[in-house]
N, C-alpha and C positions, 0 to 999 in steps of 0.2 A: 504494500500500500504506500502510495506517495503522500507527501505532506498535505496536499489539498483535501483529499478524502479524510485523512486523519484529523485535520482541523475541523472539517464540516461535521464529523461525527463526534467531535470533542474527545478524541482518544489521546490521552496524555502520553508523552514519551514514545510516540510512534510517528512514522512517516519520513524521518530523516536519519541519515547515518552520522550521528554525533555521539560523543561520549556521554554515557548515562542513559541513553535511549535503548529501548528493547528492539533489537534488530531481527527482522525477518528478511532473509536474503535467499534468492534462488539463482543459481548459476547454471546456465543451460546453453546448448548449442542449437540455434534455431534451425539449422539444416537437418538435425536428427530428431527433433521433437515429433512424437507421434502418439496419438491416442489409440491404445490397443483394446479399449472396451468395446463390446458389441451388445446388441439387444439381449442375446442369450447369455453373455458373460460380461455383465456390467462392472464387475469389481476387479478390473485389470489395471495394473499400474501403467502409466505413460512412460515412454522412453525419451532420452535426450536430456534429462536433468541430472547433472553430475553431482552437484552439492546443494543442500538446503540447510540453512540455519534458521532455527525457530527460537525466538527470544535470545538470540546470540549464541545458541548452542548447536553444534553440528548434529544434524539429524539424518540426512541422506549423505552418504560418503561414497564417492565413485559409483553412484547410481543405486546403492543398496542402503536400506534403512538400518541404522546401527543400534536400534533399541532405545535411543533417547526420546523421551516424551516431555517436551517443555511447553507445549501449547496449553492454552486455557480455554 
C-alpha cells in the first residue's frame, strides 16, 4: 500500500519506507508473475514473487513461505 491509501484510511505507520514504519514489501519479476489458480483449484499460489516482507519480517524467501506469520 502506498502513502495515499494509507493516509485516506488513517493507517498509522504505513505506506512509506521510513524508519519506525511497518513495512510490507513485495519483490517480484513482472515477466514471470503468473496466477496459477483455476475455477477447480482456486487455492494455488502465484509465481514470480521472490521475496515478501510483512511488517518488516521476511515471509516469502526465494518464492517459498518460510513459516513466519507477522500479518494482523
